[in-house]
C-alpha positions in Angstrom: 20.1 -20.9 -16.6 18.2 -23.3 -14.4 18.4 -26.7 -16.2 16.4 -29.0 -13.9 12.9 -29.0 -12.4 14.5 -29.4 -8.9 16.7 -26.3 -9.5 13.7 -24.3 -10.6 11.7 -25.5 -7.5 14.6 -24.5 -5.2 14.8 -21.0 -6.9 11.1 -20.4 -6.5 11.1 -21.5 -2.9 14.1 -19.3 -2.2 12.5 -16.2 -3.7 9.0 -16.8 -2.3 9.4 -15.1 1.0 10.8 -11.9 -0.6 8.1 -12.0 -3.3 5.3 -12.5 -0.7 6.7 -9.7 1.5 7.0 -7.2 -1.4 3.5 -7.9 -2.7 2.0 -7.5 0.8 4.0 -4.3 1.3 3.0 -2.8 -2.0 -0.6 -3.7 -1.4 -0.5 -1.1 1.4 2.0 1.4 0.1 1.5 0.7 -3.7 4.3 0.0 -6.1 4.2 3.3 -8.0 5.0 1.7 -11.4 8.1 -0.2 -10.2 9.5 -2.2 -13.1 10.0 -6.0 -13.0 13.8 -5.6 -12.7 13.5 -3.3 -9.7 10.9 -5.6 -8.1 13.2 -8.6 -8.7 16.0 -6.8 -6.8 13.5 -6.2 -3.9 12.6 -9.9 -4.0 16.2 -11.0 -3.7 17.1 -8.5 -1.0 14.0 -9.3 1.1 14.5 -13.1 0.6 18.1 -12.8 1.7 17.2 -11.0 4.9 14.4 -13.4 5.8 16.6 -16.5 5.1 19.3 -15.0 7.2 16.8 -14.5 10.1 15.4 -18.0 9.7 18.6 -19.8 9.0 18.6 -21.8 12.2 15.0 -22.9 11.8 15.6 -23.8 8.1 18.6 -26.0 9.1 16.5 -27.8 11.7 13.8 -28.4 9.1 16.5 -29.8 6.7 17.8 -32.1 9.4 14.3 -33.3 10.4 13.0 -33.9 6.8 16.0 -34.6 4.7 19.0 -35.7 6.7 17.0 -38.0 8.9 15.1 -39.3 5.8 11.6 -38.7 7.3 10.3 -37.2 4.1 11.4 -40.1 2.0 10.3 -42.7 4.5 6.9 -41.1 5.1 7.5 -40.8 8.8 7.3 -37.0 9.0 4.5 -35.4 11.0 1.9 -34.3 8.4 0.5 -31.5 10.6 4.0 -30.2 11.2 4.6 -30.1 7.4 1.2 -28.4 6.9 2.1 -25.8 9.5 5.5 -25.1 8.0 4.1 -24.7 4.6 1.4 -22.2 5.7 3.9 -20.3 7.9 6.4 -20.1 5.0 3.8 -18.3 2.9 1.9 -16.3 5.5 4.7 -15.0 7.6 6.3 -12.8 4.9 2.8 -11.6 3.9 2.1 -10.6 7.5 5.5 -8.9 7.9 5.0 -6.9 4.7 1.5 -5.8 5.7 2.7 -4.7 9.2 5.6 -2.8 7.7 3.4 -1.1 5.1 0.8 0.0 7.6 3.5 1.2 10.0 5.0 3.3 7.2 1.5 4.7 6.3 1.2 5.8 10.0 4.7 7.4 10.0 6.2 4.9 12.4 9.9 5.5 12.8 10.8 1.8 12.7 8.9 1.4 9.4 10.4 4.5 7.8 13.8 3.1 8.8 13.0 -0.2 6.9 11.2 1.2 3.9 12.7 4.7 3.5 11.3 8.2 4.3 9.3 8.7 1.1 8.9 6.0 -1.5 6.3 8.1 -3.3 7.8 9.7 -6.4 5.6 12.8 -6.4 4.3 15.3 -3.8 0.8 14.5 -5.1 1.3 10.8 -4.2 2.8 11.5 -0.8 0.1 13.9 0.2 -2.9 11.7 -0.5 -1.2 8.5 0.8 -0.8 10.2 4.2 -4.0 12.1 4.4 -7.0 10.4 6.1 -9.6 13.2 6.2 -9.5 16.7 4.9 -11.6 19.6 3.6 -10.3 20.4 0.1 -10.9 23.7 -1.8 -10.0 23.8 -5.4 -9.6 26.8 -7.8 -10.0 25.7 -11.3 -8.1 27.1 -14.3 -11.4 28.1 -15.7 -11.8 30.5 -12.7 -14.5 28.6 -10.7 -14.2 27.1 -7.3 -15.0 23.6 -6.0 -14.9 22.2 -2.5 -15.3 18.7 -1.1 -14.6 16.2 1.6 -11.7 13.8 1.3 -12.3 10.7 3.4 -15.0 8.1 4.1 -18.6 9.3 4.0 -21.4 8.1 6.3 -22.9 6.0 3.5 -19.7 4.2 2.7 -18.3 6.2 -0.2 -14.5 6.6 -0.1 -12.5 9.4 -1.7 -9.6 8.4 -4.0 -6.5 10.0 -5.5 -4.8 8.2 -8.4 -1.1 7.4 -8.0 2.0 7.3 -10.2 2.4 6.7 -13.1 -1.2 7.7 -13.7 -2.2 11.4 -14.0 -3.4 13.1 -10.8 -7.2 12.5 -10.8 -8.9 13.3 -7.5 -12.3 12.0 -6.4 -13.9 13.7 -3.4 -16.7 11.6 -2.0 -18.9 14.5 -0.9 -19.1 18.0 -2.5 -19.5 21.0 -0.3 -21.3 24.3 -0.9 -19.0 27.3 -1.4 -19.2 31.0 -2.3 -18.4 30.9 -6.1 -16.6 34.3 -6.1 -14.0 33.7 -3.5 -14.2 29.9 -2.7 -15.1 30.4 1.0 -17.0 27.5 2.5 -20.7 28.1 3.3 -21.4 27.2 7.0 -24.7 26.4 8.6 -26.0 27.8 12.0 -23.9 25.2 13.8 -20.7 26.4 12.0 -20.7 23.1 9.9 -20.0 22.7 6.2 -23.0 22.3 4.0 -23.1 19.4 1.5 -24.1 20.1 -2.0 -27.7 18.9 -2.6 -28.1 15.6 -4.4 -24.3 15.4 -5.1 -22.6 12.1 -5.1 -19.1 13.6 -5.2 -16.6 15.5 -7.3 -14.2 14.2 -9.9 -11.3 16.6 -10.8 -8.2 16.2 -13.0 -4.9 17.7 -11.9 -4.5 19.4 -15.3 -7.7 21.4 -14.5 -6.5 22.7 -11.1 -4.9 26.1 -10.6 -4.8 26.1 -6.8 -5.7 23.6 -4.1 -6.1 24.2 -0.4 -6.2 21.3 2.0 -7.2 21.4 5.7 -6.7 18.1 7.4 -8.6 17.1 10.5 
């Protein structure tokens, strides 16, 4: 148990880099329902790594502010203190964001740090690593649907729910298909034909029998 306010403050400051890094990383890769105990382990591990990397700089700050009594005497450079405080918070956030985006783009160095597949299901892995695709869906009812997964010209973005939620899929633009076999209808320029007056398609995984995805 932490019995004093000073001890609590030290504990919070020690965990802050790992917490900021983890939150920034999960903002990009998502947390996939990680429990508090699992996240606390991540905080501790990430904080330990960052403190090990910054050990020399932290010792210099300790000597400058504490050992030489500049903080107590009020002789410390205020702009230096401001810069250290901002850097202590923003640096882990920047690192977490860079690592998360690197993993999303399949960079080898990011996969080495985070792991090959933090996503718990094939559904989550597929949609996290798919930017644009034509999706054809055969429903359990026997009908077919087709749509565009990505960002439309008017700013609507497709979305697939992640673990632990059920597999809902929103396709930002519906496409015209042949209802009997699910083949896409193409115009004279060999381009897909959007459904008239359709804002998009919302489909639940439990209603899908078969799904065909063509990335481009």
